[in-house]
N, C-alpha and C positions, 0 to 999 in steps of 0.2 A: 795274792794277785789283785783282788779287788781293792785292797788297801793301797797297794802301790799305784794302781791306776788313779784312785781318788787323790793320792798325794800329788801326782804329776798334774792332774787336772786343776787342783787347787793352786799349785805353783804357777801354772800357765795363766790361770785367771788372775792371780795376784799380780803377775808381771804385766798383763794387759791393763789392769786397773791402775797400776802405778804409772805406766807409760801415758795413759789417757790423762791422769791427774797431773803429771808433770807438764804435758803439753798445755793443758787448760791453765795451770798456774803461770806458765811462761807467757801465754797470751795475755792473761790478766795483768801481769807485771809490765809487759811492754805497753799495753794500753794505758796503764797508770803513769808510766814513765813519759809517754808521749804528750800527756796532758799537763805536765808540771808547770808550764808557763801560760796556760790558757787564761787564768785569772788576770795575770799581769798584762797580757796582750790587750785586754779590754780598755786599758788606760792609755793606749796609743792608737789614735785614729789612723786607720789604714795599715796597721801593723801586719807583718807577715811572719808566719811560723813555718819553718822547715825542720827536717829531722836528719840527724847524722846516721851513720851506719850502725851506731849503738842505740838508735831510737831516742836518744835524748834530744829535746827540742832546742831550736835556735830561733830567737826572736829578733826581728829587725824592725825598727820603728824610727820615728822622728820626734824631736822636741818642737815646741812652738816656734823657735828661732831658726828652724831648718836643719839643725845639726842632727846627725844620725846616731842612733843608739843600737848597739848589738849586744844581746844577752845570750850567753852560752852556759851550758852545764857540762862540767868536765869531770868525769869519774877518774879518780887517782888511786890506783892499787900499788903504786911504787913506793908506798910509805914504809919506813923502817921502824919496826917495833911499835906500830900503831895500827889502828883500824883504817880501812879504806876511807877516803874522803870524797865528797862531792863538792866541787868548787863552783861557785857562781862567778863567771868572768864577764864583766861589763866593760864595753869599749864605747867611749864617747868620741865620735869622729868630727873634727872641725870642718867647717864648710870649705876651707882652703888651708893649705899648710901655713903654719905660723913660724916666724923667725924666732924660735926659742930653743933652749937647750933640751937635751934628752937626759933625764935623770929619774931614778926610781929607788925603791926600797922593798926588800923582801924579808918577811918575818920567818924566824925559825928555819933558816935555809939548811937543806941537806945535800944539795947538788943534784937531786933527782927531780926537780921541778921542771918538767918538760914543757909546761905552759908559760914559763916565766920570760918576761922581757928583760928583767934586771940582769939575768945571767948573760945576756947578749951584749951588755954595755961594757966597754973596755976598761974604764978607769974606776978603781976602788976609791971610795970616799969614806970619811970618818962618820959613822952614824950617830944620831942623837942618843942621849941616855933614854932607855926605854925598858919597860917591864919584860919585853920579849927581845930575844937576840935578833938584831937587824943587820942585813947586808945592804949597804947603800952603794950604788954605782952610778956612773954617768958617762957622757961622751968626751969629757975632758975639756969642754968649752965653757964651763960655768965659771963665773967670777966668784970670789970668796963670799961676797954678799949674797949671791944667788944660792950658793951651797948652804949658807947659814939659814937663809929663809926657807929653803926646801927642807932642811933638817928639822926646823921648828914645826913645819907643816906635817912632816911625817911623824914626829913625836906625838902630835895631837891625834892624827888619824889612827895610829897603831895603839892608842890606848884601848881601842876595841879589839879584844882577843880574837874575834872571828875574821879580822882582816888579815890577808896573807900577802898581798902585793899591791903596791901603788906605783904607777909610772906615768911620767909626762914625756911626750915626744912632740916634734913639730907637727905631726899628723893628727894627734889626739891624745886622749887620756885613757888609761886602763886601771880598773880596780878588780882584784880577785879576793873573794871572801868565802868562808865556809858556808855551804848551804845545808849539808847534812853529813852525818858520820855513819859508816857501815854498821850493820848489825853484828854483834860480837859472835853469836852462835854460828851464823852462816860463814863468817870469815874463819873462825877457828876450826870448825868441823869440816866445811866443804871448800874452804878457800875461795868463797864467792863474795861479791860485793853487792849486798842488798841494803837499800837505804829506806828507812822508815819515814817516808815523806810522801804526801799525796799532792802537794801544791807548793809553789814558791809564793809566799805572801807578797801581794803588791806593795805593802809597806817596805819590805826589804828592797825591792827594786827602786822605789821612790827615794829611799834613804841613800842608796848607792849612787843614783843619778845626782842627787844633791851634793854628795861628796865629790863626785867626778867634776861637776860644774865648779865647785870651789877650787878643786885642784887645777882645773884648766885656767882659772882666772888669777891664781895665786901670784904668778910671776908676770902678769900682763903689763904691769907698770914699770917693769925693768927694761933698760936698754938692752937690745940683743947683744950677746957677747960675740956673735959671729954672723956672717951673712948666710942666709938660708940657701943651701945648695939646690940646684934644680931637681935633683932626685930625692930630696929629703923625704923620708917616709917612715912609717911604722906599721906594724900589724899586717905585713904582706900576706901572711897565711890566713888571717882572719877574714879578709874580704874577698877571697877567691869566689867567683861566681856571684858577687854582690856588688852591683854598680854603685859607686859613691857619689857620682854627680860632679866630681872635681877632677881636674887634670892630674 
């Protein structure tokens, strides 16, 4: 009888301890997750950080020329036969829409890239030779010269294996690259996405901004292949609740 009571007491105490430990670990993980962009934010005067429902941070700031930058961290568990991925999605928003084409490339496409702009573009294009499988699409308004220039640009950018997507639109430029990969044990045993990262290095943000600026200016000296429609836009889902300062 005493042994049975002791066993149940031990089981109850163990359950309580495990519950308390789980809550404590979860709070620590959330706090760590919410601070992933704190170091990067210090490089943007007046930067603002908000958090999504998943507690990952969203950084909004400006460059010296007034263009707006938005940095998001996107957890991706829809990967096939791979570990979960944490993507860094950086959007460089122009001060006003440009009369330029919409074109982009996506590396190693699976069709499950819910964050992708390239999948939304209607016209399939021939991608440049690359070490990674590339899907290249556009809006169908690019001249042959523009497609060739864009292909050369993408070939250079995607030499970096961490780059997942690069896209140009009249409204701005977006780059998506790998920020971290999920822990194997947590994924295989618990089907959870745990990322062993405590901060996004400011160098990664600066490098991605430099690439986005280069991408934005790559076709600037081309004659527009079409007239910019009044509603030309991109990233409608990205800037909800975030005023851009342009019509």
